[in-house]
C-alpha positions as CSV (number, residue, x, y, z in Angstrom):
1,M,-8.4,-23.2,-23.3
2,R,-6.5,-22.5,-20.0
3,L,-9.7,-21.3,-18.3
4,R,-11.6,-24.3,-19.5
5,A,-8.8,-26.6,-18.3
6,L,-8.8,-24.8,-14.9
7,L,-12.5,-25.3,-14.4
8,T,-12.4,-28.9,-15.6
9,V,-9.7,-29.7,-13.0
10,L,-11.6,-28.0,-10.2
11,V,-14.8,-29.8,-11.1
12,L,-13.0,-33.2,-11.2
13,L,-11.5,-32.5,-7.8
14,L,-15.0,-31.9,-6.4
15,V,-16.3,-35.1,-7.9
16,V,-13.2,-37.2,-6.9
17,P,-12.0,-35.6,-3.6
18,V,-9.7,-38.5,-2.8
19,T,-7.2,-37.5,-5.5
20,A,-7.6,-33.8,-5.0
21,D,-4.7,-32.8,-2.6
22,A,-1.8,-32.3,-5.0
23,A,-3.7,-30.9,-7.9
24,V,-5.8,-28.5,-5.8
25,S,-2.9,-26.7,-4.4
26,A,-1.4,-26.0,-7.8
27,S,-4.2,-25.6,-10.3
28,P,-5.9,-22.3,-9.3
29,A,-2.7,-20.5,-8.5
30,S,-0.7,-21.5,-11.6
31,G,-3.0,-20.1,-14.3
32,P,-2.6,-16.5,-15.5
33,L,-4.8,-14.1,-13.7
34,A,-6.1,-12.2,-16.7
35,V,-9.3,-10.9,-15.2
36,L,-9.5,-7.6,-13.3
37,S,-10.8,-8.2,-9.8
38,I,-14.3,-7.6,-8.6
39,L,-17.1,-9.9,-7.5
40,L,-19.7,-10.3,-10.3
41,I,-23.3,-9.5,-9.7
42,S,-26.3,-10.6,-11.7
43,F,-26.8,-9.0,-15.1
44,A,-30.2,-7.7,-16.1
45,V,-31.3,-7.7,-19.7
46,L,-31.8,-4.2,-21.1
47,T,-34.7,-3.8,-23.6
48,G,-36.6,-0.8,-24.9
49,T,-33.5,1.4,-25.6
50,G,-31.4,1.9,-28.7
51,I,-32.1,-0.7,-31.4
52,V,-33.5,-3.2,-28.9
53,P,-37.3,-3.2,-28.8
54,T,-39.5,-3.7,-25.8
55,G,-42.6,-5.8,-25.3
56,A,-43.1,-9.3,-26.8
57,V,-40.6,-8.7,-29.6
58,G,-38.0,-7.7,-27.1
59,T,-38.7,-10.8,-24.9
60,E,-38.5,-13.0,-28.0
61,L,-35.1,-11.5,-29.0
62,T,-33.8,-12.0,-25.5
63,A,-34.7,-15.7,-25.6
64,V,-33.0,-16.4,-28.8
65,T,-30.1,-13.9,-28.9
66,R,-26.7,-14.2,-27.2
67,R,-25.6,-11.3,-25.2
68,A,-22.3,-9.6,-26.2
69,F,-20.3,-9.8,-22.9
70,V,-17.1,-7.9,-22.5
71,P,-14.7,-10.5,-21.0
72,R,-13.2,-8.1,-18.5
73,V,-14.2,-6.8,-15.1
74,P,-13.0,-3.2,-14.6
75,V,-12.2,-2.5,-10.9
76,Q,-14.3,0.2,-9.3
77,I,-13.4,0.1,-5.6
78,Y,-9.7,0.2,-5.0
79,K,-7.1,3.1,-4.8
80,A,-3.5,3.6,-5.8
81,T,-1.2,4.6,-3.0
82,A,2.3,6.0,-3.1
83,I,3.1,4.9,0.5
84,L,2.3,1.3,-0.1
85,S,4.5,1.3,-3.3
86,A,7.4,2.8,-1.3
87,A,7.2,0.2,1.4
88,L,7.0,-2.7,-0.9
89,A,9.8,-1.4,-3.1
90,N,12.0,-1.4,-0.1
91,A,10.8,-4.7,1.4
92,Q,13.1,-6.7,3.5
93,T,13.0,-10.4,4.4
94,A,12.1,-11.6,7.9
95,S,11.9,-15.1,9.5
96,G,10.2,-16.6,12.5
97,G,10.8,-16.2,16.2
98,V,9.5,-14.0,19.0
99,S,10.5,-10.4,18.3
100,S,10.7,-11.4,14.7
101,V,12.5,-8.2,13.8
102,T,15.0,-7.0,16.4
103,V,16.9,-3.8,15.7
104,P,19.8,-2.6,18.0
105,V,19.4,1.2,17.8
106,Q,21.9,3.7,19.1
107,G,20.4,6.5,21.2
108,S,23.5,7.8,23.1
109,P,27.3,8.0,22.5
110,F,29.6,5.1,23.3
111,V,32.7,7.3,23.6
112,Q,33.4,11.0,24.4
113,A,35.6,13.4,22.5
114,Q,38.0,15.6,24.4
115,A,40.8,18.1,23.7
116,T,44.5,17.5,24.3
117,D,47.7,19.4,24.2
118,Y,51.3,18.8,23.1
119,T,51.7,16.0,25.6
120,G,48.8,14.0,24.1
121,A,47.4,13.3,27.5
122,F,43.7,12.5,27.9
123,N,41.3,11.5,30.6
124,Q,40.6,7.8,31.3
125,P,37.6,6.8,29.1
126,A,34.5,5.4,30.8
127,V,32.4,2.6,29.3
128,Q,29.2,4.1,28.1
129,T,26.1,2.1,27.0
130,G,24.5,3.4,23.9
131,I,22.3,0.7,22.4
132,T,18.6,0.1,23.0
133,E,16.8,-2.9,21.5
134,A,13.8,-2.2,19.3
135,D,11.5,-5.2,19.0
136,F,8.8,-5.8,16.4
137,N,6.5,-8.8,15.9
138,L,5.2,-9.6,12.5
139,K,1.5,-9.2,11.8
140,A,-0.7,-11.5,9.6
141,V,-3.2,-10.6,7.0
142,I,-5.4,-13.3,5.5
143,V,-8.0,-13.4,2.7
144,P,-10.1,-16.5,2.6
145,I,-11.1,-17.5,-1.0
146,P,-14.2,-19.7,-1.4
147,F,-15.0,-22.0,-4.3
148,L,-18.4,-23.6,-4.4
149,G,-18.8,-27.0,-6.0
150,M,-22.0,-26.2,-8.0
151,E,-20.5,-22.9,-9.1
152,G,-17.7,-24.8,-10.9
153,I,-20.1,-27.2,-12.5
154,L,-22.3,-24.4,-13.8
155,Q,-19.4,-22.3,-15.1
156,M,-17.6,-25.2,-16.8
157,N,-17.5,-24.4,-20.5
158,A,-19.9,-21.6,-20.0
159,A,-18.0,-18.9,-18.0
160,V,-17.6,-15.4,-19.4
161,I,-15.7,-14.5,-16.3
162,P,-14.7,-17.5,-14.1
163,L,-15.6,-16.4,-10.6
164,I,-12.7,-18.3,-9.1
165,E,-10.2,-16.2,-11.1
166,A,-12.0,-13.0,-10.2
167,R,-11.7,-13.9,-6.5
168,M,-8.1,-14.8,-6.9
169,N,-7.3,-11.4,-8.4
170,D,-9.5,-9.7,-5.8
171,A,-7.6,-11.4,-3.0
172,G,-4.4,-9.6,-3.9
173,N,-6.2,-6.2,-4.2
174,Q,-7.8,-6.8,-0.9
175,I,-4.5,-7.3,0.9
176,A,-3.0,-4.2,-0.8
177,D,-6.0,-2.1,0.1
178,Y,-6.1,-3.3,3.7
179,L,-2.4,-2.6,4.2
180,A,-2.6,0.9,2.7
181,T,-5.6,1.6,5.0
182,Q,-3.7,0.5,8.1
183,Q,-0.6,2.4,7.1
184,M,-2.6,5.7,7.3
185,S,-5.0,4.9,10.2
186,N,-3.4,2.6,12.8
187,G,-2.0,4.8,15.6
188,T,-2.4,2.3,18.4
189,Y,0.7,0.3,19.6
190,G,0.5,-3.4,20.2
191,T,-2.4,-4.3,17.9
192,I,-2.7,-7.2,15.5
193,N,-2.6,-4.7,12.6
194,V,0.5,-3.3,11.0
195,D,1.8,-0.2,12.6
196,G,0.7,3.0,10.8
197,F,2.0,6.5,10.3
198,P,-0.1,7.9,13.1
199,L,2.0,5.8,15.5
200,I,5.4,6.2,13.8
201,A,5.1,9.9,13.1
202,S,4.2,11.0,16.7
203,T,5.8,11.7,20.0
204,S,5.4,10.5,23.6
205,R,4.4,7.0,22.8
206,T,5.8,3.5,22.9
207,Y,6.9,2.1,19.5
208,G,9.0,-0.9,18.8
209,N,8.9,-1.7,22.6
210,I,10.8,1.5,23.3
211,S,9.2,4.4,25.2
212,S,10.0,7.8,23.6
213,A,9.7,9.5,27.0
214,S,12.9,11.0,28.5
215,P,15.7,9.9,28.2
216,N,14.7,8.3,24.9
217,T,13.4,11.4,23.2
218,W,15.7,10.5,20.3
219,W,13.0,7.9,19.5
220,N,10.4,10.6,18.8
221,A,9.3,11.7,15.3
222,N,9.5,15.4,14.4
223,V,5.9,16.6,14.9
224,M,5.7,20.3,13.9
225,G,3.0,22.6,15.4
226,S,-0.1,23.2,13.4
227,A,0.3,25.3,10.3
228,G,-2.6,27.5,11.5
229,T,-5.3,26.8,8.8
230,V,-3.3,28.2,5.9
231,A,-2.9,27.2,2.3
232,P,0.3,25.2,1.6
233,T,2.9,27.1,-0.3
234,R,6.4,26.3,-1.5
235,K,7.8,28.6,1.2
236,L,5.9,26.8,4.0
237,I,6.7,23.3,2.7
238,N,10.4,24.3,2.3
239,Q,10.3,25.1,6.0
240,M,9.0,21.6,6.6
241,V,11.8,20.0,4.5
242,V,14.4,22.1,6.4
243,S,12.9,21.0,9.8
244,A,12.8,17.4,8.7
245,T,16.5,17.6,7.7
246,K,17.4,19.1,11.0
247,A,15.5,16.6,13.0
248,A,17.2,13.7,11.1
249,G,20.6,15.0,11.9
250,G,21.2,16.6,8.5
251,E,19.8,13.7,6.4
252,A,17.1,15.1,4.1
253,P,13.8,13.2,3.4
254,N,13.4,11.7,0.0
255,I,9.6,11.6,-0.2
256,G,6.6,13.6,1.0
257,V,2.9,12.8,0.9
258,C,-0.4,14.6,1.4
259,G,-4.1,14.2,0.5
260,P,-5.2,14.9,-3.1
261,G,-7.0,18.1,-2.2
262,T,-4.0,19.4,-0.2
263,W,-1.7,18.4,-3.1
264,A,-3.9,20.3,-5.6
265,L,-3.8,23.4,-3.5
266,L,0.0,23.3,-3.3
267,A,0.1,22.7,-7.0
268,N,-1.6,26.0,-7.5
269,D,1.4,27.7,-6.0
270,F,3.5,26.1,-8.7
271,I,1.2,26.4,-11.7
272,G,0.9,30.2,-11.3
273,S,4.7,30.5,-11.8
274,E,5.0,28.3,-14.8
275,T,6.7,29.7,-17.9
276,Y,6.3,28.4,-21.5
277,F,8.9,28.7,-24.2
278,I,8.2,28.5,-27.9
279,T,10.9,27.6,-30.4
280,P,11.2,30.5,-32.9
281,G,9.3,29.7,-36.0
282,S,7.3,27.0,-34.3
283,S,4.2,26.7,-32.1
284,F,2.7,24.4,-29.5
285,D,0.4,22.8,-32.0
286,Q,3.4,21.5,-33.9
287,S,4.7,19.6,-30.8
288,A,3.6,16.0,-30.4
289,Q,2.8,16.5,-26.7
290,G,1.7,20.1,-26.8
291,A,2.6,22.5,-24.0
292,R,3.7,20.7,-20.8
293,A,1.9,22.0,-17.7
294,S,1.7,21.0,-14.1
295,F,3.5,18.1,-12.5
296,T,3.3,14.4,-11.5
297,A,5.3,15.1,-8.3
298,L,5.8,18.5,-6.8
299,M,9.5,19.1,-6.0
300,V,10.3,21.3,-3.0
301,A,13.9,21.6,-2.0
302,G,14.7,18.5,-4.1
303,V,12.0,16.3,-2.3
304,P,9.2,14.9,-4.5
305,I,5.7,15.3,-2.9
306,Y,3.0,12.8,-4.0
307,Q,-0.7,12.6,-3.4
308,D,-1.9,9.6,-1.4
309,L,-5.6,8.9,-1.4
310,Y,-5.5,7.5,2.1
311,M,-3.7,10.5,3.6
312,P,-5.8,12.8,5.7
313,E,-6.4,16.2,4.1
314,G,-4.5,19.2,5.4
315,Q,-1.5,17.2,6.6
316,F,2.0,16.5,5.2
317,I,4.4,13.8,6.1
318,F,8.0,13.7,5.0
319,F,10.2,10.7,5.6
320,N,13.2,8.8,4.3
321,T,12.5,5.4,2.7
322,R,15.9,4.2,3.7
323,Y,14.6,3.8,7.2
324,Y,11.1,2.6,6.5
325,S,10.0,-0.6,4.8
326,F,7.9,-3.7,5.1
327,Y,9.6,-6.7,6.7
328,I,7.9,-9.8,5.1
329,H,8.2,-13.3,6.3
330,E,10.0,-15.5,3.8
331,A,7.4,-18.3,4.1
332,A,4.4,-16.1,3.9
333,A,5.1,-13.4,1.3
334,F,1.7,-13.1,-0.3
335,A,1.5,-16.9,-0.3
336,F,-1.5,-19.0,-1.5
337,T,-2.3,-22.0,0.7
338,G,-3.9,-24.0,-2.0
339,F,-7.5,-25.2,-1.9
340,A,-8.8,-27.7,0.7
341,S,-12.1,-29.6,0.5
342,T,-15.0,-28.4,2.6
343,L,-16.5,-31.9,2.7
344,P,-15.6,-32.3,6.5
345,N,-18.0,-29.5,7.1
346,F,-20.7,-31.3,5.0
347,A,-20.4,-28.9,2.1
348,L,-19.4,-29.5,-1.5
349,G,-16.7,-27.1,-2.3
350,Y,-13.2,-25.8,-1.5
351,V,-11.6,-22.9,0.4
352,G,-8.2,-21.4,0.1
353,A,-6.4,-18.4,1.5
354,L,-3.9,-15.7,0.5
355,I,-1.6,-14.9,3.4
356,V,1.0,-12.3,4.1
357,V,3.0,-12.0,7.4
358,L,4.7,-8.7,7.7
359,E,5.2,-5.5,9.6
360,G,5.8,-1.9,8.5
361,I,8.9,-0.8,10.4
362,C,10.7,2.5,10.8
363,V,14.1,2.1,12.4
364,K,14.7,5.8,12.8
365,P,11.5,7.7,13.7
366,S,13.4,11.1,13.7
367,T,13.4,10.9,9.9
368,F,9.6,11.2,10.0
369,T,8.2,14.8,10.0
370,S,4.5,15.6,10.0
371,Q,2.5,18.8,10.1
372,A,-1.2,19.4,10.0
373,G,-3.4,22.5,9.8
374,Y,-3.3,23.2,6.1
375,T,-6.3,24.0,4.1
376,N,-7.2,22.0,0.9
377,L,-9.3,22.1,-2.2
378,V,-12.4,20.0,-2.6
379,V,-11.6,17.6,-5.4
């Protein structure tokens, strides 16, 4: 009934555009988005297999028999990513203005320690500057959503999958997929895309309007030399964790990521050392879950390592989520604009947009450690 009501409202809005403004902005966004997102394509009728005959009999059956649609659209094209989940889980609120996110970061000491004796005398302190301003501008990602007038009329009371709902769902998936891609690919400073790990986890570059050249080498990430085309092992990754902790001033990372093939090869170093215990008088077949093998996250030195499908193979990145998050504008936090009529463009229909204004920001790049050169399995 809700789907029928949604289509009815949209069709009425197309027919009577003068009264459309208030209802259009609310109707499509307020209903439950129960359909998994993907654009529908034309269905072909399958005959001549199974119990369905071919030839004239099959044609006749096609003309008089209803097809048994499954009212769901399984997604085939998107990926899950641990990095995007971490950034969204630690999201912060931002507002407008130039340099929308300004972070005063300390790169040198304000005062100087010195020894004293019984007299308690000390040298006159000098005023030392220690703060540098890191500036970030928010980036915008937009997904236009079309709704054709005749599409609504045709689907009214006849839709198996309302295309408008499929598009609404797909809009959210599109933004998530786009952000995850940029996180792992954008290494160029000053673009309109969100800053990615290739930029943050690097050295000798400008990031946040601060050049990491001398004397600002404290603004560099910890980029380790190539592993030398070797298989990742617990011993080697433990060295990475120790290096990451050292570079961050003793603060250990709390997450590590790598590609699925690299993760699978590292897992082999764990699986070969697994030990199984059987309760006396029992067996694994009597356990509801059977023998537990392998892992969801590989723990090395207390740091969980996850596989990320957008991560380049052969590379590991460790970081601390305390210093990395999305800063999302409070007025454009995955906001839907509502539908506006396309009649001024001499077309019967509506168009809306899903918008997010944000930036992925690391306020302490030294907490990022990366190393490449590892081999991986083909998975």
